[in-house]
C-alpha positions as CSV (number, residue, x, y, z in Angstrom):
1,M,20.2,-71.0,-61.2
2,V,19.7,-74.4,-59.7
3,I,21.4,-75.0,-56.4
4,G,22.3,-78.5,-55.4
5,D,22.0,-79.9,-58.9
6,D,24.1,-80.0,-62.0
7,K,21.6,-78.1,-64.1
8,M,21.7,-74.3,-64.6
9,G,18.8,-72.1,-65.3
10,A,15.1,-72.5,-64.4
11,N,12.0,-70.8,-65.5
12,V,10.0,-70.0,-62.4
13,T,7.1,-67.8,-61.7
14,G,6.1,-66.1,-58.4
15,M,3.4,-67.4,-56.1
16,A,4.1,-65.8,-52.8
17,E,5.0,-62.1,-53.4
18,V,7.2,-60.0,-51.3
19,G,9.4,-57.0,-52.4
20,T,12.4,-55.1,-51.5
21,H,13.6,-51.5,-51.4
22,G,17.2,-50.7,-50.4
23,S,18.8,-47.6,-49.1
24,R,20.5,-46.9,-45.9
25,S,20.0,-43.2,-46.2
26,G,16.4,-43.6,-47.1
27,S,15.4,-45.9,-44.3
28,E,17.8,-46.6,-41.5
29,L,19.0,-43.0,-41.1
30,T,15.4,-41.6,-41.2
31,E,14.4,-44.1,-38.5
32,V,16.8,-42.1,-36.2
33,V,16.5,-38.6,-37.7
34,M,12.7,-38.3,-37.8
35,P,12.0,-39.4,-34.2
36,A,14.9,-37.2,-33.0
37,A,13.5,-34.2,-34.8
38,G,10.0,-34.9,-33.3
39,L,11.5,-35.1,-29.8
40,G,13.5,-31.9,-30.4
41,A,10.4,-30.1,-31.6
42,I,8.5,-31.1,-28.5
43,L,11.4,-29.8,-26.3
44,L,11.4,-26.5,-28.3
45,L,7.7,-26.2,-27.7
46,G,8.2,-26.5,-24.0
47,L,10.9,-23.8,-24.2
48,G,8.6,-21.6,-26.2
49,Y,6.2,-21.5,-23.3
50,L,8.7,-21.4,-20.4
51,L,11.3,-18.9,-21.6
52,P,8.9,-15.9,-22.0
53,R,7.8,-16.5,-18.4
54,F,11.3,-16.6,-17.0
55,F,12.6,-13.7,-19.1
56,K,9.6,-11.4,-19.2
57,Q,11.5,-8.4,-20.6
58,R,13.3,-10.5,-23.2
59,G,10.6,-13.1,-23.7
60,H,9.8,-11.9,-27.2
61,G,13.4,-12.3,-28.3
62,A,13.7,-15.7,-26.6
63,L,10.6,-16.9,-28.4
64,I,12.0,-15.7,-31.7
65,G,15.2,-17.8,-31.0
66,V,13.1,-20.9,-30.4
67,L,11.1,-20.3,-33.6
68,I,14.4,-20.1,-35.5
69,L,15.6,-23.4,-34.1
70,N,12.2,-25.0,-34.9
71,G,12.5,-23.6,-38.4
72,L,15.8,-25.3,-38.9
73,I,14.3,-28.8,-38.4
74,L,11.0,-27.9,-40.2
75,P,12.2,-29.4,-43.6
76,I,12.2,-32.8,-41.9
77,S,8.4,-32.6,-41.9
78,C,8.6,-32.9,-45.7
79,F,9.9,-36.4,-45.4
80,P,6.5,-38.2,-45.1
81,A,5.3,-36.4,-48.3
82,L,8.4,-37.4,-50.1
83,R,7.9,-41.0,-48.9
84,V,4.4,-41.0,-50.3
85,I,5.7,-39.7,-53.7
86,T,8.3,-42.5,-53.8
87,I,5.6,-45.1,-53.0
88,V,3.2,-43.9,-55.7
89,V,5.9,-43.1,-58.3
90,P,8.5,-45.8,-58.0
91,V,11.5,-44.4,-59.9
92,P,13.5,-46.3,-60.8
93,P,11.1,-49.1,-61.2
94,T,11.3,-52.2,-59.0
95,K,13.0,-55.4,-60.3
96,D,12.4,-58.9,-59.0
97,F,13.9,-62.3,-58.5
98,T,12.4,-65.7,-57.7
99,I,13.3,-68.5,-55.3
100,E,11.9,-72.0,-55.5
101,N,12.3,-74.4,-52.6
102,R,12.7,-77.9,-53.9
103,T,13.9,-79.3,-50.6
104,N,11.8,-81.4,-48.3
105,A,11.8,-78.8,-45.5
106,L,10.8,-75.2,-44.9
107,V,13.5,-72.7,-45.5
108,R,13.8,-69.0,-44.5
109,V,15.5,-66.5,-46.7
110,T,16.8,-63.0,-46.3
111,P,18.1,-61.0,-49.3
112,I,21.2,-58.9,-48.7
113,G,22.5,-55.9,-50.5
114,A,25.8,-54.0,-50.7
115,I,26.1,-50.2,-50.6
116,G,29.1,-47.8,-50.9
117,E,32.6,-48.3,-52.2
118,D,33.5,-50.6,-49.3
119,G,30.4,-52.8,-50.0
120,Q,28.8,-52.6,-46.5
121,R,26.1,-55.2,-46.2
122,Y,22.5,-54.5,-45.2
123,P,19.2,-56.3,-45.6
124,L,17.3,-55.2,-48.6
125,H,14.3,-53.2,-47.6
126,T,11.2,-55.1,-48.6
127,V,8.1,-53.5,-50.1
128,H,4.6,-55.1,-50.6
129,F,3.9,-54.5,-54.3
130,R,5.7,-54.1,-57.6
131,H,4.0,-50.8,-58.5
132,L,3.2,-49.5,-55.1
133,R,6.4,-49.3,-53.1
134,I,5.0,-49.7,-49.6
135,P,7.9,-50.8,-47.3
136,R,7.6,-53.8,-45.1
137,A,8.4,-53.6,-41.4
138,K,10.3,-56.9,-41.6
139,R,12.9,-57.0,-44.3
140,G,13.8,-60.7,-44.3
141,D,13.3,-64.1,-42.7
142,F,10.7,-65.0,-45.3
143,Q,9.4,-68.5,-45.2
144,I,9.3,-70.8,-48.3
145,E,7.5,-74.1,-47.9
146,P,8.6,-77.2,-49.8
147,G,7.6,-76.9,-53.4
148,E,6.6,-73.2,-53.1
149,K,8.1,-70.2,-54.8
150,L,8.8,-66.7,-53.6
151,T,9.0,-63.6,-55.8
152,V,11.0,-60.7,-54.2
153,Y,10.7,-57.1,-55.5
154,Y,13.5,-54.7,-55.0
155,E,14.4,-51.2,-56.0
156,W,17.7,-51.6,-57.7
157,G,18.8,-48.0,-58.1
158,E,20.1,-47.5,-54.5
159,M,21.6,-50.8,-53.4
160,N,23.2,-53.7,-55.2
161,F,21.6,-57.1,-54.5
162,S,24.6,-59.2,-53.4
163,E,23.6,-62.4,-51.4
164,L,20.8,-64.6,-50.4
165,V,21.0,-66.0,-46.9
166,F,19.0,-69.2,-46.0
167,E,18.2,-70.7,-42.7
168,N,17.0,-74.3,-42.2
169,G,14.9,-75.6,-39.4
170,K,18.0,-76.3,-37.3
171,G,19.2,-72.7,-37.4
172,D,22.1,-73.4,-39.8
173,L,22.9,-70.6,-42.2
174,R,23.9,-70.9,-45.9
175,Q,24.4,-68.3,-48.6
176,I,24.2,-67.8,-52.3
177,V,26.6,-65.1,-53.7
178,V,24.4,-63.4,-56.3
179,N,27.0,-60.8,-57.2
180,P,30.6,-61.5,-56.4
181,N,31.6,-57.9,-57.1
182,P,28.7,-55.8,-55.9
183,T,30.6,-52.6,-55.6
184,K,31.6,-52.5,-59.3
185,G,29.3,-50.9,-61.8
186,Q,26.8,-49.6,-59.2
187,Y,23.9,-49.9,-59.6
188,V,23.3,-53.0,-61.7
189,I,20.8,-55.8,-62.0
190,P,22.4,-59.2,-61.2
191,P,22.6,-61.5,-64.2
192,V,20.8,-64.3,-62.4
193,T,17.3,-63.6,-61.2
194,E,15.9,-67.1,-60.8
195,F,17.1,-69.5,-58.1
196,V,16.0,-73.1,-57.4
197,I,17.2,-74.6,-54.1
198,K,17.6,-78.4,-53.9
199,D,20.2,-78.9,-51.3
200,L,21.1,-76.2,-48.7
201,N,24.1,-78.2,-47.4
202,S,25.8,-77.7,-50.7
203,L,25.9,-73.9,-50.1
204,A,28.7,-72.0,-48.4
205,V,28.5,-70.5,-44.9
206,P,27.9,-66.7,-45.0
207,M,30.7,-64.3,-44.2
208,P,30.5,-62.5,-40.8
209,N,29.4,-59.2,-42.4
210,V,26.7,-61.0,-44.4
211,E,25.5,-62.9,-41.4
212,A,25.3,-59.6,-39.4
213,A,23.1,-58.1,-42.1
214,Y,20.9,-61.3,-42.0
215,R,20.4,-60.9,-38.3
216,K,19.4,-57.3,-38.8
217,G,17.0,-58.4,-41.5
218,K,15.0,-60.5,-39.0
219,E,14.2,-57.4,-36.9
220,K,11.1,-55.4,-37.3
221,H,11.6,-51.8,-38.3
222,P,9.0,-49.1,-37.4
223,I,7.4,-47.5,-40.3
224,L,4.4,-45.4,-39.1
225,L,6.0,-44.0,-36.0
226,P,9.0,-42.2,-37.7
227,N,6.7,-40.6,-40.2
228,L,4.3,-39.4,-37.5
229,A,7.3,-38.0,-35.6
230,A,8.5,-36.2,-38.7
231,A,5.2,-34.2,-38.7
232,I,5.7,-32.8,-35.2
233,P,8.1,-30.0,-36.2
234,A,5.5,-28.5,-38.5
235,I,2.9,-28.7,-35.7
236,T,5.1,-27.2,-33.1
237,F,6.2,-24.4,-35.4
238,G,2.6,-23.5,-36.0
239,I,1.8,-23.5,-32.3
240,L,4.9,-21.4,-31.5
241,F,4.2,-18.9,-34.3
242,R,0.7,-18.4,-32.9
243,R,2.2,-17.8,-29.4
244,Y,4.7,-15.4,-30.9
245,R,1.9,-13.4,-32.5
246,R,-0.1,-13.3,-29.3
247,L,2.9,-12.2,-27.3
248,R,3.7,-9.5,-29.8
249,R,0.2,-8.2,-29.7
250,S,0.3,-8.2,-25.9
251,L,3.6,-6.3,-25.9
252,E,2.3,-3.7,-28.4
253,S,-1.0,-3.3,-26.4
254,G,1.0,-2.8,-23.2
255,A,3.2,-0.2,-24.9
256,R,0.2,1.7,-26.1
257,K,-1.3,1.8,-22.6
258,R,1.9,3.0,-21.1
259,G,2.1,5.7,-23.8
260,C,-1.4,6.9,-23.0
261,Q,-0.7,7.0,-19.3
262,T,2.4,9.1,-19.9
263,T,0.5,11.6,-22.0
264,V,-2.2,12.0,-19.4
């Protein structure tokens, strides 16, 4: 698609390569859930050490309760392993589209996707490579110099690619509607995958929901920290289980000593 010209269609190839991966459940929710699970596991670890001291007679039972609670959030520690699998084995495979900047100025672009029946807009989640789906911390605001091309990879099985939002040097925003009905036939590959930009002023101003997604796409999202936090429940469970075994041996030893004293 040629924007700002009367010609349609353009054969373009990628030079600067970026990629996308989209899923609110697979990214934005885990950015909250995994750190929360890690924090909760640390609190449970503290309880596992404090409760047996406060409730000496019932400390064994209190520690069992803490272990059960830790066990409930233990599956979250599997998330990093699942993330590695999805990185190494990208199923479904990534797709791509290309943008060529034929204007005389630098432009910034953020791809937007729609998800759900109501078509909520979110920035597509960028990855670094076509066959190795490593997510990028910054999902949008990609620069395209005059005369350059940008190839964007995205995982089309979770979010429909719906708009491209552009920003010029003055901060003005314009959009291309890639899929006018992104909630129909989910999930589909858009019919147009090649875009040539000649005149940003000829484009429409983005709708408020699209602009909100664009603003969010300019933010950096933590990648390493949530995955490290997700491993904490497994670590604390191991520590608490060792403490439980030690406490149990201590109680059994004390019971045997009391039994011997009674016999004497």
